[in-house]
C-alpha positions in Angstrom: 1.0 28.9 16.7 3.2 28.5 19.7 1.8 25.1 20.9 1.6 23.8 17.3 5.2 24.8 16.5 6.5 22.0 18.7 4.7 19.5 16.4 5.1 21.1 13.1 8.2 21.1 10.9 10.3 24.2 10.8 9.5 24.6 7.1 5.8 24.5 7.7 6.1 27.1 10.4 8.3 29.3 8.3 6.0 29.1 5.2 2.9 29.8 7.3 4.1 32.5 9.8 1.4 34.9 8.7 -1.4 32.3 8.9 -3.8 32.2 11.9 -4.0 29.1 14.1 -7.5 28.3 12.7 -6.3 28.5 9.1 -3.1 26.5 9.9 -5.3 23.9 11.7 -7.5 23.7 8.6 -4.5 23.2 6.4 -3.3 20.4 8.6 -6.7 18.7 8.7 -7.0 18.8 4.9 -3.5 17.4 4.5 -4.2 14.6 6.9 -7.4 13.8 5.0 -5.5 13.6 1.8 -3.0 11.3 3.4 -5.7 9.0 4.6 -7.3 9.0 1.1 -4.0 8.1 -0.6 -3.3 5.4 2.0 -6.9 4.0 1.4 -6.3 4.1 -2.3 -3.0 2.3 -1.9 -4.6 -0.4 0.3 -7.4 -0.9 -2.3 -5.0 -1.0 -5.3 -5.3 -4.6 -6.7 -2.3 -4.2 -9.0 -0.1 -3.2 -6.1 -1.5 -6.1 -4.0 -0.7 -8.5 -6.9 2.8 -7.1 -7.2 3.3 -7.6 -3.5 2.2 -11.2 -3.8 4.6 -11.8 -6.7 7.5 -10.4 -4.6 6.4 -12.5 -1.6 6.3 -15.6 -3.8 9.7 -14.9 -5.4 11.3 -14.1 -2.1 9.9 -17.3 -0.6 12.2 -19.6 -2.6 15.3 -17.5 -1.7 14.3 -17.4 2.0 13.8 -21.1 2.1 17.2 -21.8 0.5 19.0 -19.4 2.9 17.3 -21.1 5.9 18.3 -24.5 4.5 21.9 -23.5 4.1 22.1 -21.9 7.5 20.7 -25.1 9.0 23.4 -27.1 7.3 26.0 -24.8 8.7 24.5 -25.1 12.2 24.4 -28.9 12.0 27.8 -29.2 10.5 26.4 -31.3 7.6 27.4 -29.2 4.7 26.8 -31.0 1.5 29.1 -29.6 -1.3 26.5 -30.5 -4.0 23.5 -28.8 -2.4 22.0 -25.4 -3.1 24.4 -22.6 -4.0 27.4 -25.0 -3.5 26.4 -27.0 -6.6 
C-alpha cells in the first residue's frame, strides 16, 4: 500500500497494515459508496430542507437589519430611534 499511504490517514494505514491492496481498495470503495448514499439521503430529506428554509427565513430579518444599520453608519445618518437603537 505504498502509493495509497500518501492519500490514506495514518490511522487507516495502521489499522489495515495486514490487508492487501485489493482488500484495502475494496474497503475504500465501500466507504465512499456509503458516504454518497448518506449525502444523497441528506439531500432528499424534506425535514432537513424545511429546517434550512426556516433558518434562512429567520436569518433574513437579522441580515436585513444589520445591512440597514451599516448603511446608516456609512452615510452618517444614524437615527437614534431606528432598529437596535430604539
